[in-house]
N, C-alpha and C positions, 0 to 999 in steps of 0.2 A: 650549744647543742648537747642534748642528753647522750651520754655514752652508753653503749650497749653493755650487756653483762660481761661478755668476754673481755672487752676493752677495760672495763672497770677492774676485773680480776687481775689482769696483767699490770695495770697502773698501780694498784694497791700493792701487789706482790713486789714490783720493782722498788716502790717507795720503802717497803719494809726491808728489802735487801740492802739498799744503799744506806739507810739510816742506821740499821743495826750492824752493818759491817764496820762503820766508824765507831759506833757505840762499843762493840766488842773489843776493839783495839784499845780504846781509852780505858775501858773497864779493867782490862788486864794490867795496863800500865799503872793505874791507880792502886789496885789491890795487891799487885805483886811487886811493885817497884819500891825503891828506897829513896828517902828524901833527906837532904842535909849534906854537910861536908864529909869527906872521907874520914872515917873513924868516929864520926858523930851521927851516923845515918839512923833514920827512924823509918819504921814501916807503918803504913796506913792501916789502922785497925778499927776505924769508926764506921762499921758497915750500916748500922741503923741510921746514923746521921747522913750517910751517903744516899740511902734510899729516901730519907726524909726530904733532902734537897731536891732529889729527882721528882718526888711527888708534888712538891710545892710548885716547881716549874711546870709540870704537866697540868696542874690545876689552873694556874694562871694562863697558860697557853690555850687551853680548851675554852676558858671563859672569854678571852680576847676574840677567838674565832666566833663564838656564839653571839657576841655583841657586835661583830663587824661583818665579815664576809660569809659566814655560814650559820645564820640564824635557823633554829630547828623547832620553833614553836614551843608549846607548853610541855613541861616535863611531868608526866602523870604517873610514872613508875613509883611504886611504894618504896619508902626509905629502907624497909627491911631488906629488900633485894640488894640495894646499893651497899649498905653497911656490911651485910654478910659476904657479898662477893668481894668487897674491898678488903675484908679481913683475910679471906683465903688467898686473894691475889697478893696482898701484902706479905703474908707468911711465905708464899712461894718465892717472892723476890728476895726477901731477907735470907731465907734458907739457901738460896742459890748464891748470893753474894758472900754469905758467911762460909759456905763450903770452900771458897777459894783460899781460905786460911789454912786448910788441911789438904786440899787436893790441887793439882795443877789445872790449867785452863782446858787442855784436851780432855782430861777426865771429867770435868764439869760438862763439857759439850756432849761427851758420850752419854752421861747420865741423863741430860735434858733431851737427848734425841728420842727418848721413849715417851715424850709428852703426848703424842696422839693416842696412845693406848689408854691411859686413864681418862682422857677427854671422851673417848668413845664409850668406855665401860660406864663411867658415871653419867654420861649423856643418856645412855639407855636406862640406867637405874633411877636417876633423879630428873632428867630433862625430857622424859617421854620421847626419846629418839628411837629410830629403827633403822638398822643398816643391814644390807645383804651380806652374806658370808664373804663374797669376793672383795667387798670394801675392806674388811678386816685383813684379808690377805694382801691387798695392794698397799695398805698403810704399813703393814708389818714388813713388806719388802723395803719400803723407804727407810724405816727405822733400822733394819738390819744392815742396809747398805751404808747409812751414815755411821753407825757404830763400827762396822768393819773398816771403813775408811779411816776413822779416827783412832782405831785401836793401835797401841804400841806393842810390838813384839818384845819378848824378854830381853833381847839384845839392845833394843832401843830405850827401854825404861832405865831410868837412872835415879839415884838418890835413895834406893832401898825403900820405896814407898810401899805400904801394905795394900793388899787387894781390897780389903774392906775396913772401914774405920768410921770415925765420926763424920768426916766430910761426905762419905757415901750415904750415910744415914740421913744427913741433911738434904742431899739430892733426892733421895727417895721420898722424904716428906714434901719436898718442893713439887714433885710429880703428882702426889696425891692432892695437894692444894690446887695445882693446875687443873686437875680433873674436876674438882668441886667448883672451881670458878667457872669453867666451861659449862657445867650443868646448870648453875644458877643463871648464867647469861642466856642459855637456851630458854629457860622459863621466862625471863624478862622479854625476850624477843617474841615468844609465843603469846604471852598474855597482854603485853603493853606496847608491842612494836617499838621498843626503846631505841631512840636515836643514838648515833655514835658519840657525838660530842656531849650529850646529856650523860651518857654512860661514863665517858672519860672524866668529865668534870666532877660528877657525884662520887665516883669511886675514889678519885684522888683526894677529894675533900675529906672523905671519911678516913682515908689512909693518912692524911696529914694530921687529923685529930688523934688517931690511934698512936701514930709514931711520935707526934709532938709531945703527948703526955709521957710516953716512955722515955724519950731521950732527955727530957727536962728532969723527970723524976730520978733517973739514974745518973744524971750529971754528964752524960756522954757528949751532949751537944756543946757544952761549954769547953770541954777538952778538945772537941773537933774544931771549934773556932780558934782556939789557941794554936792548934797544929797548923791550920791554914795560915794563920798570922806568921808563924815561924817559917813557913815554906810557901811564899807567895806564888811560885811557879805553878802550884796546884790549882790556883784560881781559874786559869784559862781551861785547864783540863776539866774542872767541875762544870764550868759554864757550857763548854762545847758538848760534854758528855750529857748534860741535862737537856740541852736543846735537841740533840740527836734523839734522845729518849722520847721527848715530847712529840716531835714530828713523827717518829716511828710508831709511837703509841697511837697517834691519830689515825695512821694508816691501818693499824691493827683493829681499832674499833670500827672503822669504816668497813673493813672486811668482815668483821663479826656481824655488823648490822645487815650487810647485803648477802653474805654467804654462809655465816655461822662459824662457831668456834673450831670445828674440825678442819675445814679448809685452811683456816688461819694457822692452826697448829702444824699442818703439813707444810705450809709456806715457811713458817719460822724455823721448822726443823731442817728443811732443805736449805734455807739461808745459811745455817751453820756449816753445812756441807760445802757450799760455794765460798764461804769465807776462807776455809782452809784451801780449797782448790785454787782460788784466785791467787792466794799468797804463794802457792807452789809455782803457778804459771809466771807471775810477775817477778819472782825472785830466783827463777831458774832452777828450782829443785826438781828432781825426777820423781816419778811415781813408781812405787813398788808394784809387782804383779797383783798382789792382794788389793791394792788401792784402785787399780784399773778394774778389777772384778767388782769392787764396791761401787764404782762409778756406773757400771752397767746395771747393777742391781737397783740403784737409786732411780736412774732414768726409766728403767723398765717399770718399776712401781708407779712412778708418776704418769707415764704415758698410758699404762693400762687403766689407771684410775680415771684419766681424762676421757679415754675413748670407750670405756665400758661402765655400766651401772650409772649412767647419767653424769659421770664425772663429778667435779667438785660442786656444781650447782645443785644437783639432785640430793646430795648428801646432807645439805643444810636444811632441808624441809622438815618441819616437825611431824611426828607421827600423827595420823588422823585417828580421832576417837570414834 
């Protein structure tokens, strides 16, 4: 039986939440952890190879689904859209992962919580989108709430980390690339009605090509293989991390296909909020007054967006010419 729009939205959102909750935990463990015996520990620094493995698994996963349980007909979208969106999507992911070498995970989450803003701005400039003023306000509430919740007070911060640095610049570049990716995807949906798995398969195919050339030319991939061979415990983390990424990405592309990039970015931003909130609940930590205020702001933004201005569904419709 065909699911209605609201049920699909909830199903895709829950899928994104679950997959990327696990993905975030393993991502931090890989990029911030140390491997090896005490005194001989090594840090994982092969960010391009990590993304390369992720894209290979995503590509294989999408093609298995296309050839088995989710055939989606002919792929008529121009290659230009796929390789250009793959390039911006890839640069966003690489910048995000590389930033973890200079900033901690909460700082990365704060930076990426601003994703809906460039998605909206570049959607208007490049994707022929139109949003009412209240839509900007509701999305801004969500972003402010997430950032306020994740913000560390001066007493909480440790390690003498600088406020702005190379890691923060990488996060800014990642946000710009996210906005460009969203704008290109809007064009694909408007002009070709591009299906989710075609988008996932083709974008990851181009990403594998771009990254494969890079990691082989630089020699990083061979060093990555040697690192994994020295630390076999990393294998399970890489496999489960990549599978969670593939399944989560499938839900993301399904949401983009049916609802557009902006609702998708709102869901993924809110997912980061719940990732932290659930860890506080499950591990018995208490919320600061500021964090309770942030919780109210986030839910206020989400409910206002749902019950006013046609909610998430209306925001994904292209502007009429």
